[in-house]
C-alpha positions in Angstrom: 7.9 -11.2 -4.7 7.4 -8.8 -1.9 7.7 -5.1 -2.6 8.6 -2.7 0.2 5.7 -1.0 2.0 7.0 2.4 0.5 5.9 1.1 -3.0 2.2 1.3 -1.8 2.7 4.7 -0.2 4.4 6.2 -3.0 1.7 5.0 -5.2 -1.0 6.5 -2.8 1.1 9.7 -2.3 1.4 10.2 -6.2 -2.3 9.8 -6.6 -3.0 12.5 -4.0 -0.1 14.8 -5.7 -1.9 14.2 -9.1 -4.7 16.4 -7.9 -2.7 19.4 -6.7 -3.3 22.5 -8.7 -0.4 24.1 -10.5 2.3 25.7 -8.1 1.0 24.0 -4.9 2.9 21.7 -2.8 1.9 19.1 -0.1 4.3 18.5 3.0 5.4 15.1 3.8 3.5 15.8 7.3 0.1 16.1 5.4 0.7 13.1 3.2 1.6 11.0 6.3 -1.3 12.2 8.3 -3.7 11.7 5.4 -2.6 8.1 4.9 -1.9 7.6 8.7 1.7 6.8 8.0 4.9 7.6 10.2 6.3 10.8 8.6 9.9 9.5 8.9 9.4 6.5 6.7 7.2 7.9 4.3 10.0 10.5 3.8 12.2 7.8 2.4 9.7 6.9 -0.1 9.3 10.3 -1.2 13.0 11.0 -1.5 13.2 8.1 -3.9 10.5 9.9 -5.9 12.5 13.0 -5.8 15.6 11.4 -6.7 14.0 9.6 -9.6 12.8 13.2 -10.8 9.1 12.1 -10.4 8.4 14.8 -7.8 9.5 18.3 -7.4 10.3 19.6 -4.0 10.5 22.8 -2.3 11.4 24.0 1.3 9.9 26.5 3.5 6.5 26.7 5.3 4.6 26.3 2.1 7.0 23.5 0.8 6.6 20.0 0.1 6.1 17.8 -3.1 4.2 17.9 -6.2 4.5 15.8 -9.2 7.2 16.8 -11.7 5.1 15.5 -14.7 1.6 15.2 -15.8 -0.2 12.2 -14.4 -0.5 11.0 -17.9 3.3 10.7 -18.3 3.8 8.9 -15.1 3.6 5.0 -15.1 3.0 2.8 -12.2 6.6 1.3 -13.2 8.2 4.7 -12.9 6.9 4.9 -9.3 7.7 1.2 -8.4 11.4 1.5 -9.8 11.9 4.9 -8.1 11.3 3.1 -4.6 12.5 -0.6 -5.6 15.1 0.1 -8.0 15.5 -1.1 -11.7 17.1 -4.7 -10.8 15.4 -7.6 -12.1 13.2 -9.5 -9.3 15.0 -12.9 -9.8 18.7 -13.5 -9.8 20.1 -16.6 -11.0 22.9 -18.0 -9.1 23.4 -20.9 -11.5 23.0 -23.8 -8.8 22.7 -26.2 -11.7 26.5 -26.1 -12.0 26.4 -27.8 -8.7 25.0 -31.1 -10.1 27.2 -33.9 -8.7 26.3 -35.9 -11.9 27.9 -33.3 -14.6 30.6 -34.6 -16.6 33.9 -32.9 -15.9 34.4 -30.0 -18.4 30.5 -30.0 -19.1 29.6 -26.3 -20.0 26.0 -25.4 -20.3 25.6 -22.2 -22.6 23.4 -19.4 -21.6 20.9 -19.1 -18.8 18.8 -22.2 -17.6 15.0 -22.6 -18.2 14.1 -21.4 -14.9 16.1 -18.2 -15.2 14.4 -17.7 -18.5 10.9 -18.2 -17.5 11.5 -16.1 -14.1 13.0 -13.1 -16.4 10.1 -13.3 -19.0 7.6 -13.1 -16.1 9.5 -10.3 -14.5 9.2 -8.4 -18.0 5.5 -9.4 -18.4 5.0 -7.7 -14.7 6.9 -4.5 -15.7 5.2 -4.5 -18.8 1.7 -4.3 -17.1 3.1 -1.6 -14.8 4.5 0.3 -17.8 1.1 0.1 -19.3 -0.9 1.8 -16.5 -0.6 5.6 -16.3 -1.0 7.5 -12.9 -4.1 9.3 -14.8 -5.6 6.0 -15.2 -5.4 5.4 -11.4 -7.0 8.8 -10.8 -9.9 8.1 -13.2 -10.6 4.7 -11.5 -10.4 6.3 -8.0 -13.0 8.9 -9.0 -15.2 6.3 -10.0 -14.7 3.9 -7.1 -14.7 6.8 -4.3 -18.0 7.9 -3.2 -18.4 11.7 -4.3 -18.7 13.1 -1.0 -15.6 11.4 0.3 -13.8 12.5 -3.0 -14.8 16.0 -2.4 -13.9 16.0 1.3 -10.6 14.4 0.8 -9.7 16.9 -2.0 -10.8 19.9 0.2 -8.6 18.6 3.0 -5.5 18.3 0.9 -6.2 21.7 -0.6 -6.5 23.1 2.9 -2.9 22.0 3.8 -1.4 22.6 0.4 1.0 25.3 0.1 
């Protein structure tokens, strides 16, 4: 399974937005600069987050994005589905019906074993993403990132937040 690059970008952006103080917004330009991404492409991922109601946006010189909910209320699955959509990762085309050895009129009921296994795997993957909150990520990052880098990154973001 390959996810769009925008999924990674959206997750990183949400991690940054999780640290914004109340009432502050961060522009697409600042988010793109911070992550070294093309602004035009990042904008698409941020629009997906906005359309899904995960971020609020405002226009103007101090405009940009901020989380619409608390980080503890947002899951990785929310963010992934905002960018990728909610459809299953496996689509069964029922190619077993093409078996030349099938007797005429033979009808198999229900999805095949392959489809069932793939759908179970998809649901397990989604359940894992559903179990991880954005606040969990922020907590992990605060432990993984050296204190000086964490502090300077936060200051950089605040300097650019409107």
